[in-house]
C-alpha positions as a Markdown table, in Angstrom:
| # | Residue | x | y | z |
|---|---|---|---|---|
| 1 | Met | -65.2 | 293.2 | -147.9 |
| 2 | Phe | -65.3 | 292.3 | -151.4 |
| 3 | Arg | -68.0 | 293.8 | -153.1 |
| 4 | Arg | -67.6 | 293.2 | -156.2 |
| 5 | Ile | -66.1 | 289.6 | -157.7 |
| 6 | Ala | -65.1 | 289.3 | -161.1 |
| 7 | Val | -63.9 | 285.1 | -162.0 |
| 8 | Ala | -62.5 | 284.5 | -165.4 |
| 9 | Val | -63.9 | 281.1 | -166.4 |
| 10 | Asp | -62.9 | 279.3 | -170.0 |
| 11 | Gly | -64.8 | 276.3 | -169.3 |
| 12 | Ser | -61.4 | 274.2 | -167.2 |
| 13 | Glu | -61.5 | 272.2 | -164.5 |
| 14 | Pro | -60.2 | 274.9 | -162.2 |
| 15 | Ser | -62.2 | 278.0 | -164.4 |
| 16 | Leu | -65.1 | 276.3 | -163.6 |
| 17 | Arg | -63.8 | 275.5 | -159.2 |
| 18 | Ala | -62.6 | 279.3 | -159.5 |
| 19 | Leu | -66.3 | 279.7 | -160.8 |
| 20 | Glu | -68.1 | 277.3 | -157.4 |
| 21 | Ile | -65.0 | 279.2 | -154.9 |
| 22 | Gly | -66.3 | 282.8 | -156.5 |
| 23 | Ile | -69.7 | 281.8 | -156.1 |
| 24 | Glu | -69.5 | 280.7 | -152.1 |
| 25 | Ile | -67.5 | 284.0 | -151.4 |
| 26 | Ala | -70.2 | 286.1 | -152.5 |
| 27 | Gln | -73.3 | 284.7 | -151.3 |
| 28 | Lys | -71.1 | 285.3 | -148.2 |
| 29 | His | -70.6 | 289.0 | -148.3 |
| 30 | Asp | -73.5 | 289.6 | -150.9 |
| 31 | Ser | -71.4 | 290.2 | -153.1 |
| 32 | Ser | -72.0 | 291.1 | -156.9 |
| 33 | Met | -69.8 | 288.8 | -159.7 |
| 34 | Ala | -68.8 | 289.8 | -162.9 |
| 35 | Leu | -67.9 | 286.7 | -165.2 |
| 36 | Ile | -65.1 | 287.3 | -168.2 |
| 37 | Thr | -64.0 | 284.9 | -170.6 |
| 38 | Val | -61.1 | 285.1 | -173.1 |
| 39 | Val | -60.9 | 284.0 | -177.1 |
| 40 | Pro | -57.1 | 283.6 | -177.3 |
| 41 | Ile | -55.9 | 285.2 | -180.7 |
| 42 | Pro | -52.9 | 283.9 | -182.4 |
| 43 | Met | -51.2 | 286.0 | -184.4 |
| 44 | Val | -48.8 | 284.3 | -186.6 |
| 45 | Tyr | -46.8 | 287.4 | -188.5 |
| 46 | Gly | -49.3 | 289.8 | -187.9 |
| 47 | Ala | -52.7 | 288.3 | -189.0 |
| 48 | Thr | -54.5 | 285.7 | -187.0 |
| 49 | Ala | -53.6 | 282.1 | -187.4 |
| 50 | Tyr | -57.8 | 281.6 | -187.2 |
| 51 | Pro | -59.8 | 281.8 | -190.7 |
| 52 | Val | -62.3 | 284.7 | -189.9 |
| 53 | Asp | -65.2 | 282.0 | -189.9 |
| 54 | Ala | -63.8 | 279.6 | -187.0 |
| 55 | Leu | -63.0 | 283.1 | -184.6 |
| 56 | Val | -66.8 | 283.8 | -185.3 |
| 57 | Gln | -67.2 | 280.0 | -184.0 |
| 58 | Leu | -65.0 | 280.9 | -180.6 |
| 59 | Arg | -67.0 | 283.2 | -180.2 |
| 60 | Glu | -70.3 | 282.3 | -180.3 |
| 61 | Ser | -69.6 | 279.0 | -178.3 |
| 62 | Ser | -67.5 | 281.3 | -175.6 |
| 63 | Glu | -71.1 | 283.9 | -175.5 |
| 64 | Gln | -73.1 | 280.5 | -175.2 |
| 65 | Glu | -71.1 | 278.6 | -172.4 |
| 66 | Leu | -70.7 | 282.1 | -170.8 |
| 67 | Ala | -74.7 | 282.7 | -170.7 |
| 68 | Lys | -74.9 | 279.2 | -169.3 |
| 69 | Leu | -72.4 | 280.1 | -166.2 |
| 70 | Lys | -74.3 | 282.8 | -166.0 |
| 71 | Lys | -77.6 | 281.5 | -165.0 |
| 72 | Arg | -75.4 | 278.2 | -162.4 |
| 73 | Val | -74.7 | 281.7 | -160.9 |
| 74 | Arg | -78.5 | 283.5 | -160.8 |
| 75 | Asp | -79.7 | 280.0 | -159.5 |
| 76 | Ala | -77.1 | 280.5 | -156.3 |
| 77 | Gly | -78.6 | 283.6 | -155.4 |
| 78 | Ile | -75.9 | 286.4 | -156.8 |
| 79 | Val | -78.8 | 288.7 | -158.1 |
| 80 | Glu | -76.0 | 291.1 | -159.9 |
| 81 | Val | -74.2 | 289.1 | -162.6 |
| 82 | Met | -72.9 | 290.7 | -165.4 |
| 83 | Ser | -70.8 | 288.9 | -167.9 |
| 84 | Glu | -68.8 | 289.5 | -171.4 |
| 85 | Val | -66.7 | 287.9 | -174.2 |
| 86 | Arg | -62.7 | 289.6 | -175.0 |
| 87 | Glu | -60.8 | 288.3 | -177.7 |
| 88 | Gly | -56.5 | 288.2 | -177.6 |
| 89 | Pro | -53.9 | 288.3 | -175.2 |
| 90 | Pro | -56.0 | 286.7 | -171.8 |
| 91 | Val | -54.2 | 288.0 | -169.1 |
| 92 | Asp | -53.7 | 291.5 | -171.0 |
| 93 | Gln | -58.0 | 291.3 | -171.6 |
| 94 | Ile | -58.9 | 290.0 | -168.2 |
| 95 | Leu | -56.9 | 292.9 | -166.1 |
| 96 | Glu | -58.4 | 295.6 | -168.9 |
| 97 | Phe | -61.5 | 294.5 | -167.6 |
| 98 | Val | -60.3 | 294.5 | -164.4 |
| 99 | Lys | -59.0 | 298.0 | -164.6 |
| 100 | Glu | -63.2 | 299.0 | -166.4 |
| 101 | His | -65.1 | 297.3 | -164.1 |
| 102 | Pro | -63.2 | 298.0 | -160.3 |
| 103 | Thr | -63.3 | 294.7 | -158.6 |
| 104 | Asp | -62.1 | 293.9 | -155.1 |
| 105 | Leu | -61.3 | 289.8 | -155.9 |
| 106 | Leu | -60.4 | 288.4 | -158.8 |
| 107 | Ile | -60.4 | 284.6 | -159.1 |
| 108 | Val | -59.1 | 282.2 | -161.9 |
| 109 | Gly | -57.8 | 278.8 | -161.8 |
| 110 | Ala | -54.5 | 277.4 | -162.2 |
| 111 | Arg | -54.1 | 275.2 | -164.8 |
| 112 | Gly | -51.1 | 272.9 | -163.4 |
| 113 | Leu | -48.9 | 273.4 | -166.5 |
| 114 | Ser | -45.2 | 271.8 | -165.7 |
| 115 | Ala | -42.6 | 274.6 | -165.8 |
| 116 | Ser | -41.5 | 273.1 | -169.4 |
| 117 | Arg | -45.3 | 274.4 | -170.8 |
| 118 | Arg | -45.5 | 276.9 | -168.8 |
| 119 | Leu | -42.0 | 278.6 | -170.0 |
| 120 | Leu | -43.3 | 278.4 | -173.1 |
| 121 | Leu | -46.8 | 278.9 | -172.8 |
| 122 | Gly | -46.4 | 281.5 | -170.4 |
| 123 | Ser | -49.7 | 280.7 | -167.7 |
| 124 | Val | -52.4 | 283.2 | -167.4 |
| 125 | Ser | -52.8 | 282.9 | -162.8 |
| 126 | Thr | -49.2 | 284.0 | -162.8 |
| 127 | Gly | -49.3 | 287.2 | -164.9 |
| 128 | Leu | -52.8 | 288.2 | -163.1 |
| 129 | Val | -51.1 | 288.0 | -160.1 |
| 130 | His | -48.5 | 289.9 | -160.1 |
| 131 | Leu | -50.0 | 292.4 | -162.6 |
| 132 | Ala | -53.3 | 292.7 | -161.1 |
| 133 | Pro | -54.6 | 295.6 | -159.1 |
| 134 | Cys | -57.0 | 293.9 | -157.1 |
| 135 | Pro | -56.5 | 291.0 | -155.4 |
| 136 | Val | -55.9 | 287.5 | -156.9 |
| 137 | Leu | -57.1 | 284.1 | -155.3 |
| 138 | Val | -55.7 | 280.5 | -157.5 |
| 139 | Ala | -58.4 | 278.3 | -157.8 |
| 140 | Arg | -56.9 | 274.6 | -158.4 |
| 141 | Pro | -59.1 | 271.7 | -159.3 |
| 142 | Gly | -60.0 | 270.1 | -155.9 |
| 143 | Pro | -59.5 | 266.3 | -154.8 |
| 144 | Arg | -60.8 | 263.6 | -157.1 |
| 145 | Ala | -63.2 | 261.0 | -156.3 |
């Protein structure tokens, strides 16, 4: 049923929960997995708000973190794993990724923003639920121990 699973990760607790759920589903369905992370680039009057050096560092640290997560997926027995770091608006980049790499299930984490913060910042998970061409599973953090 879910032959190709994509998981959007950003290092947050909810996205790491999404990864664990993705691994569990992939193991049960013998699925391939794709990991995507997006370095958001805030724009200020048409120019990026970050100096170029900061963008390079953000991308490098994102690639290093994604490599660790990819290893985690492989160690869990998922043989077919790909990963990609993109830059730009997260919703747009994730949607583009899913269209370029057909996906049966997209899994994302929910940050649990308040209504006012969601209004100001937008919600990646909400945008993906409404716009993705495939089913979207939104993972919430597990219960606190």
